[in-house]
Structures are given as C-alpha cells and as structure tokens.
N, C-alpha and C positions, 0 to 999 in steps of 0.2 A: 748172620749179619750181611754176608756177601751175596745172598740170594737175589737174583734178578727178578724184577717185577714191572708191570706195565707203568708207564709214565703218562701223566696228563698235565695240561697247562693249568696252573693254579688260577682260580677265579673265573673259570669258563664253564659253560654248559652246552649241551646240544639236545635237540629234540626233533621229531619228525612232524611235519605240517603238510596236510593235503590241500589241493586246490578245492575251491567250492564246487566244481563240477565232478568231483570224485576221482580225478586223475591220479597218477602216481605221486606219492608224497615226496617232498623235498626234506633234506636234513638241514636244520638251521643251527649254526654255530653262534654262540652268543657270549659277549663279554660286557658286563655292566659294572661301572665303577662302584666302589664301596662307599665313597663319601657322599655328602649331601649334594644333590643336583643344583644347577643354577636356577634361579626363580623361573626362568622360561623353559626349563627342562634341558636334558642332555642333547648335545649335538649327536647326530647319527651318521655312521659310515656303513654303507651296505656294499658288500663284495659279491660278485658272481664267482663261480668255481670255488666254492667255499671250502671244500676239503683241502685244497692246496693253499689258498690264499689266506685263510684265517690265521694260521700260526705266524705268518710273516707280520700281519697287521697287529696282532696282540703283542708280539715282541717289540715292535717299533713303538707302541704306545707305552708299554711298561718301562722302556729304557729312556723315554723322553719326557713323559707327562710329569714325573716328579721334579723335573728341572726346567720349568717353563721359562725362567729368566734367560737360559742359554739356548733353548730349543724353540720357543714360541708354540710348543704343542701342549695342549691341555688334555683333560680327561673327557671321554665321551663313550657312547655305546657303539660297539662293533658288532654287526650282525652279518653273517655270511650265509649265502644260499648255496647249498651243495646237494649231495645225493646220498642216500642211506646204504652206502657200501664202504669197504675198507680201502678202496683205491683213491689215489689223489685226484683222478679225473674219471668221469664217465663219458667217454667220447661219443657214445650214441645219443645219450640224452642231451648233452650240451650242444651237439650239432643241431638238434631241433630247437631247443630253448633259446639259444642265443643268436639266431640268424633271422633276418627280416623275410617277410613273405615276398613273393609267393613260394619260394623254395623249389627244391628238386629232389629226385631220388638217387641214391648212390648205392654201390655195392657194400656188403658188410665190412666192417673193420677187421673182423676175425672170421676164420673158417667156421661155418655153421652158426654164425652170429646173426643177429637181426639186421635187415636192410636199414640203411641210414636215410633218414628224411631230414630236410632242413625247412626253414621258414616259419618256425613256431614261436617267434619272439612275442607276438601279441598275447599268447597264452601265459608266458611268464610274467609279462607286465600286468595282466589281469590278476594273476595270483599275488603280486607285490601290492597292488592297489586294494584288492578286495579282502585278502586274507592275512598276508604277511605284515604290512604296516599296522593294520588295526590290532593284530595279536601282539606285536611288540609294544604298542601303546598300553596294553594291559599289564606289562611286565616292568615298565619303567617310564618315568615322565620324560617325554621327548619334545624337543623344540622343532616344530613343523617348519620353521624357516631355516633351519640348519641341517638339511638332509643332503648327503653326498652319495652318489653312485659310482663305484669303481669297477672296471672290467679290463681284462688283458686279452689281446688277440680276438677270438670270437666274442669274449666278454667286452672288449673295447668296442667292437661292432655293436653289441647290444646297448652299451651306454650311449652310443650315438643315436641308435634307433629310439631309445627312451626319450632322449632330448627332443628328437624330431616329432614324435607322435604324442608323448605324454609329458610335456615340459614342466607341468605343475607338480609332478610327483617328487622331484628333487630340485634343489637350488643350484647344486654343483654336480658336474659330470666329469669324471676322470677316465679318459680312454687311452690306455697304454697299448702301443703297437696294434692299433685297430686293423682288422682285416677289411679295409675299405674295398679292396679289389674283388671281394668274394662275389661270385655269381654275377660277373659282368658289372660290378660296381653298383648293385641294386640299391645300396644305401644312398647313392647320390640322387635317385628318384625320390627317396624319402626326404632328403634334404631339400630338394626343389619344392616339395609340397609340405614343408614342415609347419606345424602348428606354433602359434605365438605363445609365449609363456604368459599365463593369466596373472597379471598384477605384480610380477617380480622380474628381476633382471638376472637371468641365469648366467653361470660361468662354466666354460668348457675348457679343460686342460687335455691337450693332445701331446703324445710323446712317442718316441721310438729309440731304439738302441743304435749307436753309431754304426754297427755292423748289420743294419737292416737296410742299407742303401744298395747301390749297384755292384759293390765289391764284397768278396768274401772276407771273413776275419782271417788273420794270418794263419791261425792254426788249422783252418778249414781248407786252405788252398791245396794241401797234399792229400786230402781225403779221397777215397775212391769215388765218392758221389759228388765231388766238387763241381762237375759240369751241371749236374741236375740241380744242385743247390743254387748255382749261379742263374740258371734260367728261372727258378722259382722266385729269386729276389727281383729279377727284372720284371716278372709278372706282377708281384705284389707291390713294388714301389712304395714300401711302407713309409719311408721318410718323406718322400716327395708328396704322396697323397695326403698325409697327415698335415704337413706343413701348409699345403695349398688350402686344405679345408679351414685350418685356423685362420688363415689370412682372409679367406673368402667370407667367413661368418663374423669376424670381429666387427662390432659396432653396427650390426645390421638393425633392421627396423625396430625390434623389440629391445634394443640395447644389449644384446648378447655380447658378453666379453669372452675372449678366448686367449689362450696362451699355448705356445708350442715349445717343446724341450727335447733335445737329443742327449741321451745319456752316454758319456764317453766310454768307449771300449766294451760295449755291451751287445749281446746278440738278442735274438727274439725271446729266448728263455731266461737268460741271465739278467735281462732287464727288470725282472719281477721285483727284486729287492729295492732298487732305487725308485721304481714306479710306485710301489705300495707305500714306501716311506713318503713320497711326495703326496700321495693321497691323504695320509695322516696329517701332513703339514696343512693341506687345503681344508680338510674336514674339521680339524680341531685346533685351528689357529687361535691363540689367545688374543693377539692383536691382528685383526684382519689386515691383509696386504702388508704386514710387518710394521704398521704404524701405531 
C-alpha cells in the first residue's frame, strides 16, 4: 500500500511531433477540458519551454476554472511545446528555437557537449503554423480568434518575435521577463520592421519581476557572485526595456494594445508562477477585460 509509484497529472497527455522538414521532434504536452466546448471552439494557450511550463499552467487552470465567478478564468486547451527528454529545459535546443535571426555561435553548455547556435526562431514558427496548430485542430475544436502564446525569458523573446513577424498566428502574446537585450537587442530590429496584424487587433502583455531591475534581491546581495549578477542585470535592463516597449507599441497603427506589469518581490525565475497565472487570466477570461 505504501509502495512509491510514478505520478502524472490527471487529464493530460503528451506526444512527439516532428517538423515537416524532418528535423528533431518536439514533445507536445496537452490538456483538453472534458466538458462540451463553446460553440466557436475552445480558447487555446500555447506555451514554450513546455517541460517546465506545462505543470504550472494546468495547475492554475484546474484550481480556477471551476470557480469562474470568483476567478474569471474558464476552461480552455493548454498545449505546451517542449522536448523529448526528462529534463525541465533543453538549453541547447531552446537557444536555437527561441531566438531571432541571424543568430551567433557559442561554446557548448557542457564539456564535450554540442556547440550552441542561436537565431532559429523562424523554424519554430514554421512548425507552429504548418504542423502544430493543424494537428491540434484534429484533436479538439479550437477558436481561431482566441489563441494566446506565452513565453518566459528566451520564450518571452520568442513571443515578441512571433508578434512582429507572424502576428496572425495568435491574438494575444504574453512575454514574461523577455530577453530583449539578447544579441545587441536584435529584437528591436524586428520590432522596427514588424508586420501588421491581418484583420485583428492583437494584445501584448509584457512583465518582469521586481528584482529584475538595477538592484539585486536582498538575499542575493551577500552571494559570492553578487558583482557578476549586478553587471548582468545592468546589461539586461529587463524591467526598463519591457516597460519601454509596452509604451512604445501601445495604440500603434494596427491598434495593437499593450500592458506592462511588475510582479512584486520576484526574480527572473520565481516570476514564473505569477506570470503563467496571468497568461491563464488573459487566455481564458470568461469576461474579457473583466467586463
């Protein structure tokens, strides 16, 4: 009776799905509600870094959707794009998949590991458009007007890239702690040349943790690497760059709406829980804008 056994999240599945060009497969984590879908189909929330992000999102929905009167969160399909291994992150593949071109080459993350390449975000976008979304449509009825993309860090950078180059794929984009600084702020060139949304008014939510500004979190100030961390913060300027982008893009020519939020007392990694919760609020709101 007390024998330990593997645990899985109720009502979820996963499967591997390969790009149309025959590249390495992605692992797709999926949660489809059991009830009857709305007449127009389920809203959809897509997450990058699926191995790590999917459990957060499923737990947020499971604890809020049954109580819509107090949460304003309803049911929807959660689909996360990850990798077919047991680790929470695949640093080598995500470095390529989630960063905008042209990209650069870097040393391996681990001794005797593969070299690290960046700049492959167009490949992941093509997979989403040509393979991933069409396959999901065979598994559940989906509302094409209520698709939300979430990403954190490099994933947030990818969400911005998707908005700038393929705005029609999603109606809502949630970029948590986006790495706007990456490779000399290459994403700002994508912003300057961004494509306009075809026939819809997209929404962009940008956010960061309070301790992603110019100062260290109190517990970090006595760390041995405090000086290096402080220099990295000054380079990233996560709060400032995200806030400036939100202000710059709000109400631009195609009516793009933006919001910016700082999560109190959170760091770059602890911000995940409130950021994913906010993505659920945005993707599955029963009354849009709380009205």
